[in-house]
C-alpha positions in Angstrom: 87.2 98.4 44.2 83.6 98.9 44.7 80.7 96.0 44.5 77.3 95.5 45.6 75.5 92.2 46.8 71.9 91.2 46.5 71.2 92.5 50.0 71.7 96.1 49.1 75.3 95.8 50.9 78.0 98.0 49.3 81.6 96.4 49.8 84.7 98.7 49.2 87.9 97.2 49.1 90.9 99.8 49.7 94.6 99.2 48.5 96.6 98.5 51.5 93.5 99.7 53.8 91.3 96.8 54.0 87.6 96.0 53.5 84.4 98.1 54.2 80.8 97.9 54.2 78.0 100.2 53.7 74.5 100.3 52.5 73.1 101.6 49.3 70.8 104.3 51.3 73.3 105.2 53.9 76.5 107.1 53.1 78.4 105.7 56.0 80.8 102.7 55.6 82.1 100.3 58.6 85.5 98.4 58.5 85.2 94.8 58.2 87.8 92.6 60.0 89.0 89.7 57.9 90.8 87.1 60.1 94.6 87.6 60.2 94.4 90.1 57.5 94.5 93.9 58.8 95.5 96.4 56.1 95.6 94.3 53.1 94.9 95.0 49.5 91.7 93.7 48.2 92.3 92.6 44.9 88.7 91.2 43.8 85.1 90.5 45.2 82.2 87.9 44.2 79.2 86.8 45.8 77.4 83.8 45.5 73.9 83.6 47.0 74.7 85.2 50.4 78.3 84.3 50.5 80.9 87.1 49.8 84.2 86.3 48.4 87.2 88.4 48.9 90.7 88.0 47.4 93.3 89.8 49.0 97.3 90.2 48.9 97.0 87.6 51.8 94.9 85.0 50.3 91.2 84.3 49.8 88.5 84.7 52.3 84.9 83.8 52.3 81.8 85.1 54.6 79.5 82.4 54.9 76.4 82.8 57.4 77.9 85.7 59.2 81.4 84.3 59.7 84.9 84.8 57.8 86.8 81.8 56.8 
């Protein structure tokens, strides 16, 4: 699953491989560590202003003000 936010970040969810973030102008991606959720399957992503919502095989996570909850 691939999605882009308003800030120009690309978010890549990999089945069984977790979540990665990159930039539209840079081909490199960095792994994003979700709390208690290594190697999850990302099933959906959404954006609400500056918040990033991620649904995974282990539950729902939101990134708000730079922190994951």
